[in-house]
N, C-alpha and C positions, 0 to 999 in steps of 0.2 A: 498330363494335365499339370498346370502350374497354379497352385492355390495359395492365397495369402489370407491369414486370419488377423483381423483387427480386434484385439482383446482376446488373445489366444489362451489366456490363463483361466478363463471361466470353467466351471465344473463340467458343463456339457461341451463347451468349445474345445477344450484341450483333448477330451476323449474323442471328439469327431476328428480333430487334427491327427491324432495317433491312428485312428481307423483308416483315414485316407492315406496316410504314410504307409501303412501296411499293404494298401492296395497298389502301391507303387507310384502314387502321385508325388510331385515335388511340392512339399509343404514348407511355408515360412510363416512367421507371425510376429506380432508386436503386442506389448502391453506395458502399462506404466507401473504395475506391481503384480507379482505372481507368488502365491503361497503354496505350501504343500497341502494336499498331495499332488496338485497340478504341477508344481515346480519339479519335483523329483521325477514324475512320470514323463514330462516333456524332455527333461535332461537325459533320461534313459534312452529315449528314441532319437536323440540328437536334434530336438525341435525347440529347445529353450533358447530364446533370443540372447544374443551376446550382451546386449545392453537393454535396460528397461527404458521405456519411453516411446514416443511416436516419431517415426522417421519417414517423411513423405518421399524421400529418395528411394525407399523400398518399393514404391508403387510405380511399376513400369508397364508399358503398353503390351508386353508379352504375357501378362498374367491372365489366365483363363477365367478365374473367378475370385472375387473377394467375398469372404464370409465375415459378416459383421456381428459382433457380440453386443449384448445389452450394456456392458460396462463402458463402452465407448460413448462419447457425446456426439450430437449432430454436427458440432463444429470441429470434430476430430481432424487434424491436418492430413492424416493418411486417407480418411474418408473423402475429404474435400478434393484431394489429388485424384482419387479413383473416379469421383464424379466428373471432374474436369476432363479426364481421359476417356470417359464413356465406357468404363469397364463394367462387366457383369457383377452386380452386387447382390448377395443373397443373405438372408438370415439363416441361422442354422436349421430351423424347422423346414424352411423352403428347400434348402439343399438336401436335407434328409428325404424329403418327398421326391426330389429329382432322382436320388439314388435308388429309390424303392418303387418307382412307377410300375415296374413289371413284376412286382411281388404282391403277395397277399399282405395287406397292412392291418395289423391288430393293434388297436389303440386303447390304453387304459386312461380314462379321464375321470374327473370329479374333484371336489374341493379337498377331499381327504382320502388317504389310503392308496393313492396312485402308485407311489414307490413300492409300498409293501405288496400290493396285488401284482404289479409287474414283476417284482422279484420272485414272488411265489410261482408265477407261471414259468419264468425262466428256470427256476430250481427244478420244477417237475419235468419240464422238457429235457433238461440236462440229464435227469435220472433215467429218462427214456432213451438216452443217447441220440436225441433228435437235435440237430443243429438248426438254429435260426439266426437271423440277424436281429439286432436289438439296439435300443437306446433306453437307458434307465438312469435315474437321477441319484443313485446311491451305490457305493461300493458293495459288491457282493463277494462272499468267500468263494474262491475257485474261479473267479472271473478276473482276467488281467486288466481289461479296460471296460468302460461302461457303454461303449458304442462298438458294434461289429457290423461291417458292411462287406459281405462276400457275394459277388455276383452269381455264384453257383447255387445259392440258396433261394428258395421260393417264398419265404415268409419272413416278415420283420415284426417284432414286438416293440411298440413305442409307448413311452410314458407321455401322455398328452397334457401338457401344461396350458392353463388358460391365461398365463401372463403374456405380455407383449412380445412380439417376435424380434424386434430390433429397434434401435433409436430412430430409425426412419420408416419403420413399418409397425403401426400401432395395432395390427390385428393380433388376436390371441394365437399363440403358437399352434394350438390344436386345430385351428381352422385350415391349416396347410395340409393335413395328413390324409384326408378323404378315406376313412377307414372302410374296410370290408366287414370287419368284426370289431365291435367296441363295447366296453363296459363304462357306465357312469355310476360312480359310487355314491354320489350325493352332491347337494349344492348348499354351501354355506358361505355367505358373503365374505370376500377377502379382497386384498389389493385395492384399498380405498383410494390410493393415489391415482390409479388408472380407471377404476370403476367407482365413481363417487357416490353412487347410491345402489341399493340392493337390486332394484329392478334392472339397472344397466348390467350388473353382473350376471343376473339370471338370463338376460337376453343373449349373452355370449354362448350359453349352453343350448339355447334354442337354435341359434345359428349353427352350432356344431352338429346337432342332430340332422340339420338340413344337408350337411356335407357327407353324410354316410352314403357310400356308393349304392345305386339302385340294386335291390335284391340282397343288400347287406343285412347284418344282424346287430341289434342293440340289446345288450344285457343291462338291466337297470335295477337300482335299489328301490323297490316299491314301498319301503317304509318311509321314504322321503316324499312327502306330499307335493312339494314344489316340483320335483323331478317327475313324479308320476303325472302331474297335470301337463307338463311339457310334452311328455310322450303321448298322452291322449290327444293333445291338440295337433300333433304332427301328422301330416298327410303323405309322408314319404312311403315309397314302395319298399318297406323293410320288414324283416322279421323281428319281433320283440320278445324278450324273455325276462320276466320279472324275477327278482329274488328277494329274500329277506334273511334276517339272522337265523342260522340253522340251529337245530336242537344241539345243546351242549350241556355238559355238567363240569363241575369243578371239585377236585379232591385235593385238599391242601393248597399248594401253589401251582398245581398242574391243571390244565384245561384239557377236556376231552370232547371231541366231536362225537355225536351219536348218529350212527348209521344203522338203523334198525336195532338189533340187539348188540351190535358191535360198538365198542368204545375205541376211538382213535386218539392216542395220546399226542399232544402237541407240545412244542417248545416255546410257544408264543402265548401272550397273556391278553385277556380282556375280551369283552363282548364285541368290540369294534373289530378285533382281529378275527373273531369267528365269522363275522360278516364279510371281512376281506377274503377269508378262505373260501367262502361260498362263491364269491364273485370269480375267484381264480379257478375254482372247480368247473364252473360253467364255461369259462373261456377254454379251458383244457378239453372239456367235452366236445366243444365245437371244433377243436383242432384234432379230434380223433383219439384223445386219451380217455380210457375207461375210468369209471369211478374207483374201481379196485386199484388200478395203477396210481391214480391221483392220491388216494388216501395212504397208500404205502409210501409214496415219495414225500408227501407233505409232512410226515412225522419227522423228517430230518431237517426241516426248514427252521433256522435259528433266528430269523428276522433280518431286516435290512439295517444297514449301518445307521446308527443314531436314531433308530425308531424303537423306542423302549429297549434300548441296548443295555443289557445288564453288565455293569462294569466290575462288580465284585459282590460276593455274598458269603456270609458265614451263618452260623446257627442263630445269631442275634440280630444281624443287620444286613441290609441289601441296598445297593446304590444303582439307580438307573440314569442313563443319559438319553434325552429325547429331543427331537428337532421341533417339537410342538411349539407353535407361537400363535396360530390362528385360534380363535375362541373354541370352535368345535373340536379341534385337535387337543387343546388343553384339557377340556372337560373329559374327553375319551381316555386320555392317558392317565389322568388322576384317578378316574373311576376304575380303570383296569388295574392299577397298582393296589388300590384299596380293596378291590374284590379279590385280588390274589393274595394279599397279606392282611387279612382282617384283624389279626392279633397284634399287628405292629402299628406304631404311630406313623402315619404317612405325612411326611414333610415335603411340600411342593415348593420349588424355587423356580420362579418364572422370570426370564429376562424379556422385557419389551424392547424389541430391536428393529422391527420393520416399520415402514412408513405408516401402515395402517394402525399398528399397535401403539404408535406414539402420537396418534392423532386424537385430540380431545373428542372429536365427534364420533370416533369409532369406539372409544372406551366403554360406553354402555353395553356393547356386545359381549363384554367379559363378565357381566353380572352373573353371579352364582356359578361360574365355570370352575371355581376351585373348591366348591362346597364338599366334595368327597374327601378332601384332605383334612387332617387333624390340625396341622399348622401350615401356614403359607407365608411366603416371602415374594415380593415383587421388586425387581431391580430394573432401573432404567438410567440412562446417562443424559443429563440435561444438555451435554455437548452434542450428543447424537440428535436430540430434538432440534437444536439450533442449526446443525449442519443440514438437516432435512428441510429447513425453512418453516418449521412448525411453531405454533404458539407454545410458550413454556407450560409445563404441566406441574402444578403444585402437588406434593405427595398426598395431601388430604383429598384431592380429587380421585386419586387412585383408590384410596380407602373407600370412598363413597361409591364409586362405580363398580368395584369388584364385590362389594357387599359381603365381605368375609370377616367375621368377628376376630379381632386380634391380629389382623393382617399387618405384617412388618414391611415397610417400604425403605429401600436403600437407593441412594443416588450417587454414592461415592464408592467406587470399586474396592478400595482398600478396606473400608469398613465392612463391606459385605464379605470379602475374603477372610478377614479376621474372624468374623462371626461364624462362618462355615468351618474354618479350620479348628475352631475351639468347640465345636458341637460335640455333645455326647450322643453317639449314634446307637447306643444300646437299644434294642427292641424298636428300631426305626427303619422305615423304608424311605430313603431319600430319593426324590425325583427331581432331576436337574433338567429343566426345559428351556431350550434356547436355540436360536439359529445363529447366535454369536458365541462369545466365550466369557461373558460376565466381566468384561474389562480386563482380561488376562488371568482368569482363575487357573490355579495349578490343580488340575483334576487329580493328578497322581498323589498330591498331598492329602486329599480327602480319601482317596481309595486306600492309601496306606493305613488309614485309621481302622479299616475293616479287615485288612489282610491278617 
């Protein structure tokens, strides 16, 4: 098979490219920019393009499949050449479905917790020495790449994203997967650029439930009333299993799941992660893993990359890095740190980086989401707002919509960096939340203050 990736440098795209390369496919690709870790990983497997850019001459009639990434635009010259030649063009979720048609498909969906729950399931199955195929959106310790496709295996675990499949396929990615077993962790409006109102976003999850294979199983968070209503309205021939936040307790900075009289120590923080753990347990149960085996294995789970990732800690200070940017995720992460370090000042630093977060109409969704913090900072780049074609955002609007007393707003990276580098972090839990990098923040420089 000869496969060409348009926008090979994407987080999922480059991992899929490596997985197909390992299967013996002839893989090529293009992109106009590629950053680490994608760059290093592609280079390791001999898949890094010689030059960055788009080269229509790479698109030839003998290519069996084009896999198109979201980073490409509809007028991409390589895409246009592929269309002209009538080649088979797939989004990566569509191609993953084709690769897994004869396997049991287990999909983790929901507005929050997808990566963590998927990572937990893979961690537990690995502890059982059970091999499965998978696609997950974050780097995991002990895993070389985040996509595995082995035709000898009968099960695949997929992180089910509700964002669009490709520049020419506006369907949410998870609508491709047709799960036999799935969990939905909850529904909280996101991706305003593609789902302009809350109901439109909710409708995607209703469509997703309709794609569950007949006789399949849906595990769902019954504490989410919107999700519970969707499940009740659905007429599919499926098994449903509700779950809620399990019993747990906290001692110092440590969280413990309660299983009868047994206390299971965990290395992750926050009520939302206790909820994620329950979802993972139920998936593993359906895959034949006993509760005893699950609880034993989950004690070694240290979290997914950039999901409340502890960068450094001493007896006075702690610093976390988190991917949180959507309102529900921000609230859960801040609450988790405050709950874990009640004796410390919690300083939350949020970068507004996505289309939704930089949209004036979406800002009210952030009201009170930082309230668990003692101090809070919001950073955004007016240049990023302009590049996304959005209306300018005055800092005072951020202050108003977030409704956090004493909120500091920065719009110039250098001023934010200087402020953070000069911080006295004694008796402080610093939570850095961003899907970007605060305009080039040197994280090591902050970490060194605590070492």
